[in-house]
C-alpha positions as CSV (number, residue, x, y, z in Angstrom):
1,M,0.0,0.0,0.0
2,E,1.2,3.5,-0.8
3,I,0.1,6.7,0.9
4,R,0.5,9.8,-1.2
5,L,-0.8,13.3,-1.5
6,M,-4.3,13.6,-3.0
7,T,-4.7,15.4,-6.3
8,I,-7.8,16.6,-8.1
9,A,-7.2,13.7,-10.5
10,D,-8.2,11.4,-7.6
11,Y,-11.6,13.1,-7.3
12,D,-13.8,10.6,-9.0
13,A,-12.3,7.6,-7.1
14,V,-12.4,9.5,-3.8
15,Y,-16.0,10.7,-4.3
16,G,-17.0,7.1,-5.2
17,L,-15.4,5.9,-2.0
18,W,-17.2,8.6,0.0
19,C,-20.5,7.6,-1.5
20,Q,-20.0,4.0,-0.4
21,T,-19.2,5.0,3.2
22,A,-22.1,4.7,5.7
23,G,-22.3,7.8,7.9
24,M,-20.6,10.1,5.3
25,R,-22.6,13.2,4.5
26,L,-21.6,15.0,1.4
27,R,-22.7,18.5,0.5
28,S,-23.5,19.5,-3.0
29,N,-21.7,22.9,-2.8
30,D,-18.5,21.8,-0.9
31,D,-17.9,18.4,-2.2
32,T,-18.0,19.0,-6.0
33,R,-14.9,18.7,-8.1
34,E,-14.6,22.5,-8.0
35,G,-15.0,22.7,-4.2
36,I,-12.5,19.9,-3.6
37,S,-10.1,21.5,-6.1
38,R,-10.2,24.8,-4.1
39,F,-9.7,22.9,-0.9
40,L,-6.6,21.1,-2.3
41,E,-5.2,24.3,-3.6
42,R,-5.4,26.0,-0.2
43,N,-4.1,22.9,1.6
44,P,-1.5,21.3,-0.7
45,T,0.4,19.3,1.9
46,S,-2.3,17.8,4.1
47,N,-4.6,15.6,2.1
48,F,-3.8,12.0,1.4
49,V,-5.0,8.9,-0.3
50,A,-4.1,5.3,0.3
51,V,-3.6,3.3,-2.9
52,E,-3.4,-0.5,-3.2
53,N,-3.2,-2.3,-6.5
54,N,-3.8,1.0,-8.3
55,E,-7.1,1.5,-6.5
56,I,-7.8,4.3,-3.9
57,V,-8.8,2.4,-0.8
58,G,-8.6,5.3,1.8
59,V,-8.7,9.1,2.0
60,I,-8.2,11.7,4.6
61,M,-8.5,15.5,4.1
62,C,-7.2,18.2,6.4
63,G,-7.4,21.9,6.2
64,M,-5.3,24.3,8.1
65,D,-5.9,27.9,8.8
66,G,-2.6,28.7,10.5
67,R,-4.0,28.3,14.0
68,R,-6.0,25.1,13.9
69,A,-6.2,22.0,11.7
70,Y,-9.5,20.3,10.8
71,I,-9.9,16.8,9.5
72,Y,-12.6,16.0,7.0
73,H,-14.1,13.1,5.0
74,T,-11.8,10.3,6.3
75,T,-12.7,6.8,5.2
76,V,-11.2,3.4,4.3
77,K,-12.9,1.0,2.0
78,E,-15.0,-1.2,4.1
79,P,-13.4,-4.7,3.5
80,L,-10.0,-3.2,4.4
81,R,-10.9,-1.6,7.7
82,G,-9.0,-2.7,10.7
83,K,-5.8,-3.2,8.8
84,G,-4.1,0.0,9.9
85,I,-4.9,2.1,6.8
86,G,-6.9,4.7,8.6
87,K,-4.2,5.1,11.2
88,A,-1.5,5.3,8.5
89,L,-3.4,8.1,6.8
90,L,-3.9,9.9,10.1
91,N,-0.2,9.7,10.8
92,K,0.6,11.4,7.5
93,V,-1.9,14.2,8.4
94,Y,-0.2,14.5,11.8
95,E,3.2,14.9,10.1
96,A,1.7,17.7,7.9
97,I,0.1,19.4,10.9
98,R,3.3,19.3,12.9
99,A,5.3,20.7,10.0
100,A,2.9,23.6,9.9
101,G,3.5,24.3,13.6
102,I,-0.1,23.7,14.5
103,R,-0.9,22.0,17.8
104,K,-4.7,22.2,18.1
105,N,-6.8,20.0,15.9
106,G,-10.5,19.3,15.4
107,L,-12.9,17.2,13.4
108,L,-16.6,16.7,13.1
109,V,-18.4,13.3,13.2
110,I,-22.0,12.9,12.3
111,K,-23.9,12.1,15.5
112,D,-25.2,8.7,14.5
113,N,-21.9,7.6,12.8
114,E,-20.9,4.9,15.4
115,I,-18.1,3.5,13.2
116,G,-16.5,6.9,12.8
117,K,-16.9,7.8,16.5
118,G,-15.3,4.4,17.4
119,F,-12.3,5.1,15.1
120,W,-11.6,8.5,16.4
121,R,-11.9,7.4,20.0
122,S,-9.5,4.5,19.3
123,Q,-7.0,7.1,18.0
124,G,-7.1,9.1,21.2
125,W,-9.5,11.8,20.2
126,E,-11.9,13.0,22.8
127,E,-15.5,14.0,22.3
128,R,-16.3,17.5,23.6
129,H,-19.5,18.4,25.3
130,D,-18.7,22.0,26.1
131,V,-19.2,23.6,22.7
132,L,-21.9,23.8,20.1
133,Y,-21.2,23.9,16.4
134,Y,-23.0,26.5,14.3
135,S,-23.0,26.8,10.5
136,I,-24.6,28.9,7.8
137,N,-24.9,28.3,4.1
138,M,-24.1,31.3,2.0
C-alpha cells in the first residue's frame, strides 16, 4: 500500500469511496470537483489517499488555517478496515500538521456515525461536550 498526496485527478475515485461510506454526509456545494479542487489548492500538503493495486482504498482530508487543523471526510474501503490504513493516513496528516507548527486539531463526526466515532476514540480523540457547532450556508 502507498500513501500519497491527494490530487484533483483522484476526485472521481475518492468521491465514489465517500458515496460507499455509511455515515458520510456529502454537501453538493462543498464536495463538488470544483469545491475539492479549491480545498486542495489551499491545503496542498495535508490531504492524502491510500492506494493499493492502483485503487484508492482510503482518504483523509485536512485543512489548516494557521491556528488550527481540521480533518474531513476520512474513510477506508469497508473490507479493508481494521488493517491500519486509517491510522497510517492519520499519521501522514499529523506529520503535515506538525510541519505547519499547529498543535490544536479538530474534526466533526455525524452524531449517529458509530463506526466513525469508534475510530476517532481509538486514536485518542476526545468528544467534547462544552461547545456547540454552528454553521450557515451562503
